[in-house]
Rosetta silent file (secondary structure, phi, psi, omega in degrees, C-alpha in Angstrom):
SEQUENCE: MILKPLIALVAASVLAMKLTQHLGRQQLQRRAKDDHQRQRDDVHRWEGEGGNLPPTPQR
SCORE:     score description
SCORE:     0.000 S_00000001
   1 L     0.000  -51.905 -177.461  -37.422    1.102  -24.733 S_00000001
   2 L   -86.726   -7.750 -176.010  -35.021   -1.314  -23.085 S_00000001
   3 H   -69.291  -43.683 -178.517  -31.982    0.442  -24.528 S_00000001
   4 H   -63.007  -47.066  177.525  -31.853    3.363  -22.067 S_00000001
   5 H   -63.704  -34.232  178.996  -31.936    1.212  -18.901 S_00000001
   6 H   -66.534  -43.790  177.765  -29.318   -1.098  -20.406 S_00000001
   7 H   -63.852  -40.667  178.803  -27.017    1.835  -21.199 S_00000001
   8 H   -63.989  -39.973  178.734  -27.572    3.212  -17.681 S_00000001
   9 H   -64.613  -44.530  179.217  -26.732   -0.174  -16.164 S_00000001
  10 H   -64.333  -43.315  179.882  -23.523   -0.472  -18.192 S_00000001
  11 H   -63.349  -42.641  178.908  -22.511    3.100  -17.308 S_00000001
  12 H   -64.913  -38.488  178.760  -23.164    2.508  -13.606 S_00000001
  13 H   -65.222  -42.142  179.111  -21.154   -0.726  -13.733 S_00000001
  14 H   -64.891  -42.870  178.569  -18.213    0.997  -15.404 S_00000001
  15 H   -62.981  -41.827  178.497  -18.286    3.806  -12.836 S_00000001
  16 H   -64.085  -39.784  178.919  -18.389    1.327   -9.971 S_00000001
  17 H   -64.523  -44.783  179.552  -15.452   -0.590  -11.470 S_00000001
  18 H   -63.062  -41.183  179.076  -13.412    2.601  -11.901 S_00000001
  19 H   -63.193  -43.115  179.117  -14.179    3.676   -8.325 S_00000001
  20 H   -62.988  -43.125  178.429  -13.127    0.264   -6.989 S_00000001
  21 H   -63.342  -42.574 -179.465   -9.862    0.390   -8.960 S_00000001
  22 H   -63.128  -45.744 -179.740   -9.141    3.924   -7.729 S_00000001
  23 H   -65.867  -38.420  177.118   -9.739    3.024   -4.096 S_00000001
  24 H   -64.219  -40.054  178.792   -7.592   -0.101   -4.415 S_00000001
  25 H   -65.549  -41.375  177.459   -4.768    1.916   -5.939 S_00000001
  26 H   -62.110  -41.044 -179.807   -4.974    4.468   -3.107 S_00000001
  27 H   -64.462  -40.368  178.349   -4.822    1.681   -0.532 S_00000001
  28 H   -64.215  -40.922  178.797   -1.718    0.194   -2.182 S_00000001
  29 H   -65.614  -40.825  179.362    0.004    3.582   -2.211 S_00000001
  30 H   -64.539  -42.204  179.711   -0.870    4.164    1.436 S_00000001
  31 H   -63.934  -41.807  178.975    0.410    0.701    2.385 S_00000001
  32 H   -63.398  -40.620  179.098    3.688    1.277    0.509 S_00000001
  33 H   -65.240  -42.484  178.736    4.154    4.616    2.274 S_00000001
  34 H   -64.238  -40.849  178.698    3.446    3.013    5.665 S_00000001
  35 H   -63.733  -40.144  179.260    5.877    0.155    4.926 S_00000001
  36 H   -64.189  -44.196  179.230    8.581    2.635    3.961 S_00000001
  37 H   -63.943  -41.327  179.657    8.062    4.625    7.169 S_00000001
  38 H   -63.910  -41.291  179.053    8.077    1.428    9.260 S_00000001
  39 H   -65.289  -41.521  178.991   11.322    0.262    7.638 S_00000001
  40 H   -63.276  -41.643  177.201   12.948    3.659    8.253 S_00000001
  41 H   -63.363  -40.571  178.493   11.872    3.546   11.903 S_00000001
  42 H   -62.155  -41.426 -179.529   13.277    0.019   12.242 S_00000001
  43 H   -65.798  -42.643  179.251   16.626    1.116   10.798 S_00000001
  44 H   -64.022  -39.957  178.432   16.813    4.096   13.155 S_00000001
  45 H   -65.900  -42.636  179.794   15.988    1.890   16.140 S_00000001
  46 H   -61.936  -43.392  178.762   18.553   -0.710   15.008 S_00000001
  47 H   -66.353  -37.145  178.407   21.218    1.990   14.635 S_00000001
  48 H   -65.272  -28.078  179.313   20.302    3.397   18.047 S_00000001
  49 L   -86.599    0.498  176.230   20.830   -0.038   19.563 S_00000001
  50 L   114.081   -6.910  179.226   24.335   -0.243   18.107 S_00000001
  51 L    63.244 -143.276  177.239   23.748   -1.739   14.661 S_00000001
  52 L   -80.195  109.299  178.359   25.999   -4.644   13.811 S_00000001
  53 L   -77.127  146.015  179.092   28.173   -5.121   16.841 S_00000001
  54 L   -65.059  148.890 -178.969   31.676   -6.472   16.232 S_00000001
  55 L   -66.197  143.988  178.955   32.025  -10.176   16.978 S_00000001
  56 L   -77.573  136.802  179.929   33.311  -11.011   20.422 S_00000001
  57 L   -67.453  139.699  178.987   36.737  -12.672   20.373 S_00000001
  58 L   -90.178  144.829 -177.204   36.681  -16.322   21.299 S_00000001
  59 L   -98.707    0.000    0.000   39.016  -17.587   23.975 S_00000001
C-alpha cells in the first residue's frame, strides 16, 4: 500500500536532482563560453589600442 507512493516519491526526487544537475551544467558551459568570448574581445580591443607600447626613454 505505502510502497507505490514511496517509489513514486523517490523517482520524482531522482528526476528533480538530475534536472537540476543538467541545468547547472548547461549554465557552467554557457558561462565558460561567455568568458571566452569576453576575453577574446578584450584582447582584440587591447591590440587595437596598441598592445604593449615600448617604454619611453628616460632623459
